[in-house]
SEFIKOL-979197 format. One record per residue (C-alpha): x, y, z. Coordinates in Angstrom, 2 decimals. Each point is the difference from the previous one (the first is absolute). Layout:
<pts>
+---------+---------+---------+
|       X |       Y |       Z |
+---------+---------+---------+
|       X |       Y |       Z |
...
+---------+---------+---------+
</pts>
This chain:
<pts>
+---------+---------+---------+
|       X |       Y |       Z |
+---------+---------+---------+
|  -15.56 |  -45.28 | -118.22 |
|    3.10 |   -1.40 |   -0.39 |
|    1.83 |    3.28 |    1.54 |
|   -2.58 |    0.11 |    2.79 |
|    1.39 |   -3.60 |    1.01 |
|    3.45 |    1.18 |    0.14 |
|   -0.85 |    3.00 |    2.01 |
|   -2.13 |   -2.13 |    2.20 |
|    3.07 |   -2.89 |    0.17 |
|    2.39 |    2.57 |    0.71 |
|   -2.28 |    1.92 |    3.00 |
|   -0.26 |   -3.46 |    1.54 |
|    4.05 |   -0.77 |   -0.06 |
|    0.30 |    3.67 |    1.29 |
|   -2.74 |   -0.81 |    3.21 |
|    2.06 |   -3.27 |    0.74 |
|    3.89 |    1.59 |   -0.32 |
|   -1.64 |    2.64 |    2.46 |
|   -0.77 |   -2.67 |    2.48 |
|    3.38 |   -1.49 |   -0.15 |
|    1.90 |    2.94 |    0.39 |
|   -2.43 |    2.06 |    2.69 |
|    2.01 |    0.22 |    3.15 |
|   -3.02 |   -1.14 |    1.88 |
|    0.69 |   -3.69 |   -1.63 |
|    3.68 |    0.04 |   -0.15 |
|    1.96 |   -2.87 |    0.37 |
|    3.55 |    1.95 |   -0.38 |
|    1.80 |   -0.80 |    2.59 |
|    2.76 |    2.72 |   -1.21 |
|   -2.22 |    2.50 |    0.25 |
|    0.50 |    2.08 |    3.10 |
|   -3.68 |    1.82 |   -0.98 |
|   -2.11 |   -3.12 |    0.76 |
|   -1.56 |    0.07 |    2.94 |
|    0.74 |   -2.68 |    2.52 |
|   -3.79 |   -1.29 |    0.48 |
|    0.11 |   -0.32 |   -4.14 |
|    2.72 |   -2.11 |    0.10 |
|   -1.79 |   -2.19 |    2.92 |
|   -2.90 |   -0.31 |   -1.93 |
|    1.33 |   -0.47 |   -3.43 |
|    3.45 |   -1.76 |    0.99 |
|    0.34 |   -1.15 |    3.77 |
|   -3.77 |   -1.94 |   -0.55 |
|    1.43 |   -2.40 |   -1.99 |
|    1.91 |   -2.13 |    3.16 |
|   -2.08 |    2.14 |    2.99 |
|   -3.01 |    0.84 |   -1.22 |
|   -1.88 |    3.27 |   -1.05 |
|   -0.51 |    0.41 |    3.86 |
|    2.70 |   -1.57 |    1.70 |
|   -1.26 |   -3.28 |    0.80 |
|    1.94 |   -2.67 |   -2.52 |
|   -1.92 |   -3.08 |   -0.53 |
|    3.18 |   -2.08 |   -0.86 |
|    1.95 |   -0.37 |    3.69 |
|    2.87 |    0.07 |   -2.45 |
|   -0.23 |    4.28 |    0.64 |
|   -0.80 |    1.36 |    2.99 |
|   -3.27 |    1.67 |    0.77 |
|    1.04 |    4.05 |   -0.02 |
|   -3.25 |    1.46 |    0.72 |
|    0.16 |    1.99 |    3.51 |
|    3.95 |    0.00 |    0.49 |
|    1.55 |    2.04 |    2.00 |
|    1.36 |    3.10 |   -2.27 |
|    3.56 |    0.27 |    1.99 |
|    0.45 |   -3.76 |   -0.44 |
|   -1.26 |    0.10 |   -3.69 |
|    2.24 |    2.64 |   -1.16 |
|    3.21 |   -1.83 |    1.94 |
|   -0.87 |   -3.27 |   -2.11 |
|   -0.04 |    2.05 |   -3.09 |
|    3.00 |    1.44 |    0.51 |
|    1.47 |   -2.82 |    0.83 |
|   -1.04 |   -1.75 |   -3.19 |
|    0.87 |    3.16 |   -2.08 |
|    4.00 |   -0.04 |    1.55 |
|    0.21 |   -3.31 |   -0.26 |
|    0.83 |   -1.11 |    3.55 |
|   -2.92 |   -2.00 |    0.51 |
|    1.05 |   -3.64 |   -1.28 |
|   -2.60 |   -2.48 |    0.72 |
|   -1.02 |   -2.01 |   -3.77 |
|   -3.64 |    0.22 |    0.32 |
|    0.45 |    4.02 |    0.61 |
|    2.78 |    0.88 |   -2.72 |
|   -0.74 |   -2.32 |   -2.41 |
|   -3.36 |    2.70 |   -0.50 |
|    0.73 |    2.74 |    1.55 |
|    3.23 |    1.35 |   -0.72 |
|   -0.73 |    0.64 |   -3.42 |
|   -3.44 |    1.75 |    0.54 |
|    1.66 |    2.00 |    2.92 |
|    2.91 |    1.34 |   -2.19 |
|   -1.61 |    3.19 |   -1.23 |
|   -1.84 |    0.65 |    2.68 |
|   -0.15 |    3.34 |    1.95 |
|   -0.29 |    1.01 |    3.18 |
|   -3.08 |    1.68 |   -0.33 |
|   -1.92 |   -2.48 |   -2.19 |
|    1.49 |   -2.79 |    2.98 |
|   -1.57 |    2.80 |    2.74 |
|   -3.06 |   -0.13 |   -2.82 |
|   -0.13 |   -4.14 |    0.04 |
|    0.50 |   -0.52 |    3.77 |
|   -2.91 |    3.14 |    0.70 |
|   -2.38 |   -2.46 |   -2.48 |
|    0.25 |   -3.30 |    1.42 |
|   -0.43 |    1.56 |    3.75 |
|   -3.23 |    1.21 |   -1.19 |
|   -1.24 |   -3.08 |   -1.02 |
|   -1.52 |   -3.08 |    2.19 |
|    0.99 |   -3.63 |    0.34 |
|   -1.91 |   -2.92 |   -1.32 |
|   -0.84 |   -3.09 |    2.58 |
|    1.41 |   -3.47 |   -1.74 |
|   -3.36 |   -1.69 |   -1.22 |
|    2.30 |   -3.10 |    1.60 |
|    2.62 |    0.89 |    2.63 |
|    2.73 |   -2.55 |   -0.24 |
|    0.48 |   -2.24 |    3.18 |
|   -1.75 |   -1.61 |    2.91 |
|   -1.86 |    1.26 |    2.69 |
|    2.87 |   -1.43 |    2.18 |
|    2.56 |    1.35 |   -1.78 |
|   -1.51 |    3.20 |   -0.27 |
|   -0.50 |    0.54 |    3.91 |
|    3.71 |   -0.96 |    0.33 |
|    1.34 |    2.58 |   -2.08 |
|   -2.43 |    2.73 |    1.59 |
|    2.10 |   -1.22 |    3.21 |
|    2.86 |    0.59 |   -1.44 |
|   -0.81 |    3.56 |   -1.28 |
|   -0.75 |    1.24 |    3.13 |
|    1.80 |   -1.83 |    2.46 |
|    3.24 |   -0.89 |   -2.20 |
|    2.44 |   -3.08 |    0.59 |
|    0.89 |    0.94 |    3.66 |
|    2.37 |   -3.43 |    0.70 |
|    1.85 |    1.50 |   -2.98 |
|    0.07 |    3.28 |    0.48 |
|   -1.89 |    0.88 |   -2.84 |
|   -2.15 |    3.61 |   -0.22 |
|   -3.72 |   -0.53 |   -0.17 |
|   -0.78 |    1.59 |   -3.99 |
|   -2.73 |    2.00 |    1.49 |
|    2.90 |    1.65 |    1.75 |
|    0.61 |    2.41 |   -3.49 |
|   -2.59 |   -1.05 |   -2.24 |
|   -2.79 |    0.59 |    2.85 |
|   -2.42 |   -1.77 |    1.65 |
|   -2.12 |   -0.31 |   -3.03 |
|    2.31 |   -0.45 |   -2.49 |
|   -0.53 |    3.37 |   -1.75 |
|    3.64 |    1.14 |   -0.11 |
|    1.58 |    3.28 |    1.62 |
|    1.91 |    2.40 |   -2.12 |
|    3.25 |   -2.11 |   -1.74 |
|   -1.50 |   -2.69 |    1.50 |
|   -2.36 |   -1.81 |   -2.88 |
|   -3.99 |   -0.96 |    0.57 |
|    0.41 |   -3.92 |   -0.04 |
|   -3.27 |   -0.89 |    0.88 |
|   -2.13 |   -1.25 |   -3.12 |
|    2.75 |   -0.92 |   -2.04 |
|    0.70 |   -3.29 |   -1.31 |
|    1.25 |   -2.77 |    2.16 |
|    1.59 |   -1.53 |   -3.28 |
|    2.15 |    3.63 |   -0.07 |
|    0.57 |    0.65 |    3.13 |
|    1.28 |   -3.48 |    0.70 |
|    3.01 |    0.49 |   -2.98 |
|    0.76 |    3.65 |    1.45 |
|    0.55 |   -1.61 |    4.11 |
|    2.18 |   -2.39 |   -2.16 |
|    1.77 |    2.67 |   -1.43 |
|    0.59 |    2.03 |    2.77 |
|    1.06 |   -3.87 |    1.96 |
|    2.64 |   -0.86 |   -2.56 |
|    1.49 |    2.69 |   -2.21 |
|    1.27 |    3.21 |    0.02 |
|   -2.55 |    1.48 |   -2.89 |
|   -1.88 |    1.98 |    1.85 |
|    2.88 |    2.22 |    1.80 |
|   -2.17 |    2.58 |    1.23 |
|   -2.01 |   -2.30 |    1.82 |
|    2.36 |   -0.88 |    2.83 |
|   -2.50 |    0.16 |    2.56 |
|   -1.75 |   -3.04 |   -1.38 |
|    3.10 |   -1.97 |   -0.82 |
|    0.78 |    0.09 |    3.54 |
|   -3.83 |   -0.74 |    1.01 |
|   -0.59 |   -2.72 |   -2.73 |
|    3.37 |   -1.74 |    0.71 |
|   -1.03 |   -2.67 |    2.25 |
|   -3.82 |   -0.10 |   -1.28 |
|   -1.17 |   -3.96 |   -0.62 |
|   -1.45 |   -0.45 |   -3.58 |
|   -3.18 |   -1.25 |    2.36 |
|    0.53 |    3.42 |    1.85 |
|   -0.10 |    1.80 |   -3.60 |
|   -2.78 |   -1.74 |   -2.10 |
|   -2.44 |    0.43 |    3.74 |
|    0.48 |    3.55 |   -0.38 |
|   -0.37 |    0.62 |   -3.31 |
|   -2.96 |   -1.75 |   -0.01 |
|   -1.11 |    2.14 |    2.94 |
|    0.66 |    3.30 |   -1.60 |
|   -1.50 |   -1.31 |   -3.24 |
|   -3.20 |   -0.37 |    1.88 |
|   -0.19 |    3.36 |    1.56 |
|   -3.91 |    2.04 |   -0.88 |
|    1.18 |    2.58 |   -2.35 |
|   -0.60 |    3.26 |    0.83 |
+---------+---------+---------+
</pts>
């Protein structure tokens, strides 16, 4: 009887161990054989959600993101050229050992997810309406281009220009300020020019508008 109990115990341990070492359940960022989609669900989900919709505005939504943009950003983190604190504090270490294939796999996984509309969009209606005008038409008196020029009429993004529709307003505000006041995102030279003369009200308005756009 006792030997049967011991055998059963080791059987349970073996099953549990198999679950930890199963490549489809791995959290080993240094293992190049782990598919990107597995890393998305086992590691990235801690901050960005299993389907790329993050609960906290500290972390951007990745669902439906443009693949070329996503790949460019992960490469920037991996080579330590993206310096914004909210990014490098988490992403430098996490991206360190990722292979090109894993990055492409992650990009494809998130591109295939659907953005969820926020339950409670930030900002007041008037602020979002002001943001809509700025997004579509820019600020002509300051020669500020319309956001739609690069990000598309509905904020869906185009190739190296990211999807920003449905993104957390708080995250967008922080990133626009990074572009405006620092050189922490050197690969965003266009955005530094565009954001330079935006007022805080401009930034908050366009961010609130983009967050409120219907998910699709």
